[in-house]
Biopython code that builds the backbone (N, CA, C, O; Angstrom):
import numpy as np
from Bio.PDB.StructureBuilder import StructureBuilder

atoms = [
    (1, "MET", "N", (0.823, -1.175, 0.000)),
    (1, "MET", "CA", (0.000, 0.000, 0.000)),
    (1, "MET", "C", (0.879, 1.256, 0.000)),
    (1, "MET", "O", (0.763, 2.091, -0.897)),
    (2, "PHE", "N", (1.753, 1.392, 0.994)),
    (2, "PHE", "CA", (2.641, 2.549, 1.072)),
    (2, "PHE", "C", (3.968, 2.215, 0.399)),
    (2, "PHE", "O", (4.391, 1.059, 0.397)),
    (3, "LYS", "N", (4.610, 3.200, -0.159)),
    (3, "LYS", "CA", (5.900, 2.981, -0.794)),
    (3, "LYS", "C", (6.920, 3.918, -0.153)),
    (3, "LYS", "O", (6.778, 5.140, -0.196)),
    (4, "ASN", "N", (7.930, 3.331, 0.431)),
    (4, "ASN", "CA", (9.007, 4.086, 1.084)),
    (4, "ASN", "C", (8.525, 4.945, 2.253)),
    (4, "ASN", "O", (9.045, 6.036, 2.486)),
    (5, "TYR", "N", (7.537, 4.451, 2.979)),
    (5, "TYR", "CA", (7.059, 5.145, 4.173)),
    (5, "TYR", "C", (7.572, 4.456, 5.431)),
    (5, "TYR", "O", (7.716, 3.235, 5.476)),
    (6, "TYR", "N", (7.839, 5.257, 6.439)),
    (6, "TYR", "CA", (8.285, 4.783, 7.744)),
    (6, "TYR", "C", (7.365, 5.367, 8.809)),
    (6, "TYR", "O", (6.813, 6.454, 8.636)),
    (7, "ASP", "N", (7.206, 4.654, 9.890)),
    (7, "ASP", "CA", (6.536, 5.229, 11.058)),
    (7, "ASP", "C", (7.614, 5.387, 12.116)),
    (7, "ASP", "O", (8.137, 4.401, 12.634)),
    (8, "SER", "N", (7.938, 6.615, 12.428)),
    (8, "SER", "CA", (9.069, 6.881, 13.324)),
    (8, "SER", "C", (8.652, 7.269, 14.740)),
    (8, "SER", "O", (9.429, 7.869, 15.482)),
    (9, "HIS", "N", (7.413, 6.920, 15.110)),
    (9, "HIS", "CA", (6.976, 7.249, 16.470)),
    (9, "HIS", "C", (5.910, 6.256, 16.926)),
    (9, "HIS", "O", (4.711, 6.511, 16.814)),
    (10, "LEU", "N", (6.372, 5.126, 17.439)),
    (10, "LEU", "CA", (5.467, 4.081, 17.923)),
    (10, "LEU", "C", (5.709, 3.813, 19.403)),
    (10, "LEU", "O", (6.844, 3.866, 19.876)),
    (11, "HIS", "N", (4.635, 3.526, 20.128)),
    (11, "HIS", "CA", (4.728, 3.142, 21.533)),
    (11, "HIS", "C", (4.217, 1.709, 21.675)),
    (11, "HIS", "O", (3.070, 1.416, 21.337)),
    (12, "SER", "N", (5.058, 0.837, 22.168)),
    (12, "SER", "CA", (4.664, -0.555, 22.387)),
    (12, "SER", "C", (4.118, -0.719, 23.808)),
    (12, "SER", "O", (3.960, 0.256, 24.543)),
    (13, "ARG", "N", (3.836, -1.957, 24.173)),
    (13, "ARG", "CA", (3.324, -2.246, 25.520)),
    (13, "ARG", "C", (4.344, -1.920, 26.612)),
    (13, "ARG", "O", (4.020, -1.962, 27.798)),
    (14, "ASN", "N", (5.558, -1.601, 26.216)),
    (14, "ASN", "CA", (6.593, -1.255, 27.186)),
    (14, "ASN", "C", (6.521, 0.197, 27.645)),
    (14, "ASN", "O", (7.257, 0.611, 28.541)),
    (15, "SER", "N", (5.641, 0.957, 27.033)),
    (15, "SER", "CA", (5.434, 2.352, 27.398)),
    (15, "SER", "C", (4.025, 2.484, 27.972)),
    (15, "SER", "O", (3.119, 1.764, 27.552)),
    (16, "HIS", "N", (3.832, 3.384, 28.915)),
    (16, "HIS", "CA", (2.520, 3.492, 29.556)),
    (16, "HIS", "C", (1.416, 3.866, 28.570)),
    (16, "HIS", "O", (0.238, 3.655, 28.858)),
    (17, "ASP", "N", (1.774, 4.411, 27.424)),
    (17, "ASP", "CA", (0.764, 4.837, 26.453)),
    (17, "ASP", "C", (0.682, 3.926, 25.229)),
    (17, "ASP", "O", (0.197, 4.336, 24.174)),
    (18, "GLY", "N", (1.153, 2.702, 25.373)),
    (18, "GLY", "CA", (1.031, 1.713, 24.311)),
    (18, "GLY", "C", (0.514, 0.411, 24.884)),
    (18, "GLY", "O", (0.529, 0.214, 26.099)),
    (19, "ASP", "N", (0.051, -0.488, 24.009)),
    (19, "ASP", "CA", (-0.483, -1.740, 24.543)),
    (19, "ASP", "C", (-0.165, -2.983, 23.712)),
    (19, "ASP", "O", (-0.547, -4.086, 24.105)),
    (20, "ALA", "N", (0.509, -2.842, 22.596)),
    (20, "ALA", "CA", (0.796, -3.985, 21.729)),
    (20, "ALA", "C", (2.263, -4.410, 21.829)),
    (20, "ALA", "O", (3.139, -3.571, 22.033)),
    (21, "PRO", "N", (2.529, -5.705, 21.686)),
    (21, "PRO", "CA", (3.911, -6.175, 21.642)),
    (21, "PRO", "C", (4.617, -5.666, 20.377)),
    (21, "PRO", "O", (3.977, -5.425, 19.354)),
    (22, "VAL", "N", (5.919, -5.510, 20.463)),
    (22, "VAL", "CA", (6.725, -5.032, 19.334)),
    (22, "VAL", "C", (6.517, -5.913, 18.107)),
    (22, "VAL", "O", (6.331, -5.396, 17.005)),
    (23, "VAL", "N", (6.544, -7.221, 18.277)),
    (23, "VAL", "CA", (6.416, -8.133, 17.136)),
    (23, "VAL", "C", (5.075, -7.931, 16.429)),
    (23, "VAL", "O", (5.022, -7.919, 15.200)),
    (24, "VAL", "N", (4.015, -7.775, 17.180)),
    (24, "VAL", "CA", (2.690, -7.554, 16.584)),
    (24, "VAL", "C", (2.682, -6.243, 15.795)),
    (24, "VAL", "O", (2.110, -6.169, 14.708)),
    (25, "MET", "N", (3.313, -5.225, 16.343)),
    (25, "MET", "CA", (3.370, -3.938, 15.653)),
    (25, "MET", "C", (4.207, -4.031, 14.382)),
    (25, "MET", "O", (3.875, -3.404, 13.376)),
    (26, "CYS", "N", (5.284, -4.805, 14.417)),
    (26, "CYS", "CA", (6.098, -5.009, 13.215)),
    (26, "CYS", "C", (5.303, -5.755, 12.150)),
    (26, "CYS", "O", (5.375, -5.416, 10.969)),
    (27, "GLU", "N", (4.554, -6.758, 12.557)),
    (27, "GLU", "CA", (3.725, -7.500, 11.606)),
    (27, "GLU", "C", (2.713, -6.579, 10.934)),
    (27, "GLU", "O", (2.490, -6.673, 9.727)),
    (28, "ALA", "N", (2.105, -5.697, 11.706)),
    (28, "ALA", "CA", (1.142, -4.742, 11.141)),
    (28, "ALA", "C", (1.831, -3.791, 10.167)),
    (28, "ALA", "O", (1.276, -3.463, 9.118)),
    (29, "ALA", "N", (3.031, -3.352, 10.510)),
    (29, "ALA", "CA", (3.784, -2.460, 9.622)),
    (29, "ALA", "C", (4.128, -3.160, 8.311)),
    (29, "ALA", "O", (4.035, -2.562, 7.239)),
    (30, "ILE", "N", (4.522, -4.424, 8.398)),
    (30, "ILE", "CA", (4.839, -5.202, 7.193)),
    (30, "ILE", "C", (3.592, -5.360, 6.326)),
    (30, "ILE", "O", (3.656, -5.191, 5.108)),
    (31, "GLU", "N", (2.468, -5.681, 6.946)),
    (31, "GLU", "CA", (1.207, -5.836, 6.205)),
    (31, "GLU", "C", (0.808, -4.554, 5.477)),
    (31, "GLU", "O", (0.218, -4.594, 4.397)),
    (32, "LYS", "N", (1.144, -3.411, 6.091)),
    (32, "LYS", "CA", (0.803, -2.120, 5.485)),
    (32, "LYS", "C", (1.846, -1.677, 4.463)),
    (32, "LYS", "O", (1.649, -0.683, 3.765)),
    (33, "GLY", "N", (2.951, -2.409, 4.374)),
    (33, "GLY", "CA", (3.976, -2.076, 3.397)),
    (33, "GLY", "C", (4.974, -1.028, 3.853)),
    (33, "GLY", "O", (5.692, -0.463, 3.028)),
    (34, "LEU", "N", (5.035, -0.757, 5.142)),
    (34, "LEU", "CA", (6.003, 0.232, 5.630)),
    (34, "LEU", "C", (7.429, -0.291, 5.468)),
    (34, "LEU", "O", (7.669, -1.493, 5.578)),
    (35, "LYS", "N", (8.360, 0.601, 5.209)),
    (35, "LYS", "CA", (9.768, 0.235, 5.050)),
    (35, "LYS", "C", (10.475, 0.071, 6.390)),
    (35, "LYS", "O", (11.482, -0.632, 6.473)),
    (36, "GLY", "N", (9.967, 0.705, 7.429)),
    (36, "GLY", "CA", (10.597, 0.602, 8.735)),
    (36, "GLY", "C", (9.787, 1.292, 9.804)),
    (36, "GLY", "O", (8.861, 2.050, 9.518)),
    (37, "VAL", "N", (10.154, 1.013, 11.046)),
    (37, "VAL", "CA", (9.488, 1.623, 12.195)),
    (37, "VAL", "C", (10.530, 1.995, 13.240)),
    (37, "VAL", "O", (11.643, 1.469, 13.246)),
    (38, "ALA", "N", (10.149, 2.908, 14.118)),
    (38, "ALA", "CA", (10.993, 3.288, 15.246)),
    (38, "ALA", "C", (10.124, 3.305, 16.502)),
    (38, "ALA", "O", (9.056, 3.916, 16.527)),
    (39, "PHE", "N", (10.595, 2.633, 17.527)),
    (39, "PHE", "CA", (9.858, 2.593, 18.792)),
    (39, "PHE", "C", (10.371, 3.691, 19.704)),
    (39, "PHE", "O", (11.574, 3.831, 19.923)),
    (40, "THR", "N", (9.436, 4.466, 20.230)),
    (40, "THR", "CA", (9.774, 5.629, 21.055)),
    (40, "THR", "C", (9.166, 5.488, 22.447)),
    (40, "THR", "O", (8.669, 6.453, 23.028)),
    (41, "ASP", "N", (9.218, 4.260, 22.970)),
    (41, "ASP", "CA", (8.698, 4.024, 24.311)),
    (41, "ASP", "C", (9.457, 4.883, 25.316)),
    (41, "ASP", "O", (10.622, 5.225, 25.113)),
    (42, "HIS", "N", (8.786, 5.213, 26.380)),
    (42, "HIS", "CA", (9.410, 6.093, 27.373)),
    (42, "HIS", "C", (8.923, 5.762, 28.767)),
    (42, "HIS", "O", (7.961, 5.022, 28.967)),
    (43, "CYS", "N", (9.617, 6.333, 29.707)),
    (43, "CYS", "CA", (9.308, 6.171, 31.115)),
    (43, "CYS", "C", (9.141, 7.579, 31.687)),
    (43, "CYS", "O", (10.008, 8.433, 31.501)),
    (44, "ASP", "N", (8.052, 7.816, 32.367)),
    (44, "ASP", "CA", (7.784, 9.159, 32.879)),
    (44, "ASP", "C", (8.746, 9.547, 34.000)),
    (44, "ASP", "O", (9.167, 8.713, 34.802)),
    (45, "ILE", "N", (9.075, 10.821, 34.029)),
    (45, "ILE", "CA", (9.898, 11.367, 35.103)),
    (45, "ILE", "C", (9.204, 11.074, 36.427)),
    (45, "ILE", "O", (7.993, 11.250, 36.551)),
    (46, "GLY", "N", (9.956, 10.637, 37.390)),
    (46, "GLY", "CA", (9.396, 10.311, 38.683)),
    (46, "GLY", "C", (9.101, 8.834, 38.863)),
    (46, "GLY", "O", (8.748, 8.397, 39.958)),
    (47, "SER", "N", (9.244, 8.059, 37.788)),
    (47, "SER", "CA", (8.987, 6.616, 37.871)),
    (47, "SER", "C", (10.113, 5.883, 38.594)),
    (47, "SER", "O", (9.914, 4.789, 39.123)),
    (48, "GLY", "N", (11.273, 6.483, 38.612)),
    (48, "GLY", "CA", (12.409, 5.865, 39.269)),
    (48, "GLY", "C", (13.314, 5.135, 38.291)),
    (48, "GLY", "O", (12.856, 4.576, 37.294)),
    (49, "ASP", "N", (14.606, 5.150, 38.594)),
    (49, "ASP", "CA", (15.601, 4.549, 37.710)),
    (49, "ASP", "C", (15.375, 3.055, 37.501)),
    (49, "ASP", "O", (15.552, 2.550, 36.393)),
    (50, "ARG", "N", (14.982, 2.344, 38.563)),
    (50, "ARG", "CA", (14.801, 0.898, 38.459)),
    (50, "ARG", "C", (13.669, 0.560, 37.489)),
    (50, "ARG", "O", (13.796, -0.357, 36.677)),
    (51, "ILE", "N", (12.586, 1.286, 37.574)),
    (51, "ILE", "CA", (11.444, 1.050, 36.683)),
    (51, "ILE", "C", (11.818, 1.413, 35.244)),
    (51, "ILE", "O", (11.491, 0.676, 34.314)),
    (52, "CYS", "N", (12.494, 2.534, 35.060)),
    (52, "CYS", "CA", (12.880, 2.949, 33.712)),
    (52, "CYS", "C", (13.865, 1.966, 33.089)),
    (52, "CYS", "O", (13.786, 1.698, 31.890)),
    (53, "LYS", "N", (14.780, 1.430, 33.867)),
    (53, "LYS", "CA", (15.713, 0.427, 33.345)),
    (53, "LYS", "C", (14.958, -0.831, 32.941)),
    (53, "LYS", "O", (15.284, -1.438, 31.921)),
    (54, "ALA", "N", (13.967, -1.231, 33.708)),
    (54, "ALA", "CA", (13.166, -2.406, 33.376)),
    (54, "ALA", "C", (12.421, -2.191, 32.062)),
    (54, "ALA", "O", (12.347, -3.100, 31.235)),
    (55, "VAL", "N", (11.872, -1.001, 31.865)),
    (55, "VAL", "CA", (11.185, -0.664, 30.609)),
    (55, "VAL", "C", (12.164, -0.772, 29.447)),
    (55, "VAL", "O", (11.859, -1.387, 28.426)),
    (56, "LYS", "N", (13.337, -0.173, 29.605)),
    (56, "LYS", "CA", (14.353, -0.206, 28.545)),
    (56, "LYS", "C", (14.770, -1.634, 28.236)),
    (56, "LYS", "O", (14.883, -2.006, 27.068)),
    (57, "ASP", "N", (14.997, -2.430, 29.255)),
    (57, "ASP", "CA", (15.430, -3.815, 29.063)),
    (57, "ASP", "C", (14.359, -4.647, 28.357)),
    (57, "ASP", "O", (14.679, -5.436, 27.467)),
    (58, "ARG", "N", (13.097, -4.480, 28.742)),
    (58, "ARG", "CA", (12.004, -5.217, 28.080)),
    (58, "ARG", "C", (11.883, -4.806, 26.616)),
    (58, "ARG", "O", (11.743, -5.653, 25.735)),
    (59, "LEU", "N", (11.938, -3.496, 26.363)),
    (59, "LEU", "CA", (11.843, -3.010, 24.991)),
    (59, "LEU", "C", (12.987, -3.563, 24.161)),
    (59, "LEU", "O", (12.765, -4.051, 23.052)),
    (60, "TRP", "N", (14.208, -3.494, 24.678)),
    (60, "TRP", "CA", (15.370, -3.968, 23.928)),
    (60, "TRP", "C", (15.225, -5.452, 23.584)),
    (60, "TRP", "O", (15.541, -5.856, 22.465)),
    (61, "ALA", "N", (14.759, -6.256, 24.515)),
    (61, "ALA", "CA", (14.576, -7.690, 24.268)),
    (61, "ALA", "C", (13.530, -7.907, 23.166)),
    (61, "ALA", "O", (13.719, -8.760, 22.298)),
    (62, "GLU", "N", (12.450, -7.161, 23.193)),
    (62, "GLU", "CA", (11.410, -7.313, 22.171)),
    (62, "GLU", "C", (11.910, -6.846, 20.803)),
    (62, "GLU", "O", (11.613, -7.476, 19.788)),
    (63, "VAL", "N", (12.658, -5.759, 20.771)),
    (63, "VAL", "CA", (13.208, -5.261, 19.502)),
    (63, "VAL", "C", (14.196, -6.273, 18.924)),
    (63, "VAL", "O", (14.184, -6.524, 17.719)),
    (64, "GLN", "N", (15.044, -6.853, 19.761)),
    (64, "GLN", "CA", (16.004, -7.863, 19.283)),
    (64, "GLN", "C", (15.257, -9.061, 18.692)),
    (64, "GLN", "O", (15.654, -9.585, 17.651)),
    (65, "ARG", "N", (14.185, -9.495, 19.349)),
    (65, "ARG", "CA", (13.389, -10.619, 18.821)),
    (65, "ARG", "C", (12.783, -10.262, 17.467)),
    (65, "ARG", "O", (12.803, -11.077, 16.545)),
    (66, "ALA", "N", (12.246, -9.053, 17.342)),
    (66, "ALA", "CA", (11.662, -8.619, 16.068)),
    (66, "ALA", "C", (12.727, -8.547, 14.985)),
    (66, "ALA", "O", (12.471, -8.921, 13.841)),
    (67, "ARG", "N", (13.909, -8.076, 15.326)),
    (67, "ARG", "CA", (15.008, -8.025, 14.343)),
    (67, "ARG", "C", (15.374, -9.430, 13.875)),
    (67, "ARG", "O", (15.620, -9.657, 12.690)),
    (68, "ASP", "N", (15.406, -10.362, 14.815)),
    (68, "ASP", "CA", (15.713, -11.757, 14.451)),
    (68, "ASP", "C", (14.655, -12.326, 13.510)),
    (68, "ASP", "O", (14.977, -13.078, 12.590)),
    (69, "LEU", "N", (13.407, -11.970, 13.740)),
    (69, "LEU", "CA", (12.312, -12.498, 12.919)),
    (69, "LEU", "C", (12.197, -11.805, 11.554)),
    (69, "LEU", "O", (11.944, -12.461, 10.543)),
    (70, "TYR", "N", (12.382, -10.488, 11.527)),
    (70, "TYR", "CA", (12.068, -9.718, 10.330)),
    (70, "TYR", "C", (13.249, -8.986, 9.699)),
    (70, "TYR", "O", (13.117, -8.426, 8.611)),
    (71, "GLY", "N", (14.382, -8.985, 10.358)),
    (71, "GLY", "CA", (15.559, -8.313, 9.782)),
    (71, "GLY", "C", (15.551, -6.827, 9.918)),
    (71, "GLY", "O", (16.485, -6.161, 9.473)),
]
sb = StructureBuilder()
sb.init_structure("model")
sb.init_model(0)
sb.init_chain("A")
sb.init_seg("    ")
for serial, (resi, resn, name, xyz) in enumerate(atoms, 1):
    if name == "N":
        sb.init_residue(resn, " ", resi, " ")
    sb.init_atom(name, np.array(xyz, "f"), 0.0, 1.0, " ", f" {name:<3s}", serial, name[0])
structure = sb.get_structure()
């Protein structure tokens, strides 16, 4: 459908304002014909370093899995 389009602002379930796993979001992007995506998950100020590190670690693990599956 789209040609040479990217979505450069996605929030996965690892961000308080997202709810889908990274792999599911990548599958949807592939189905729509997107060339690439960027995940912009975040941790709100005041959440604490431990919580923010956990968010980052979960996101990184999901992104690595998606890269392994889809390149």
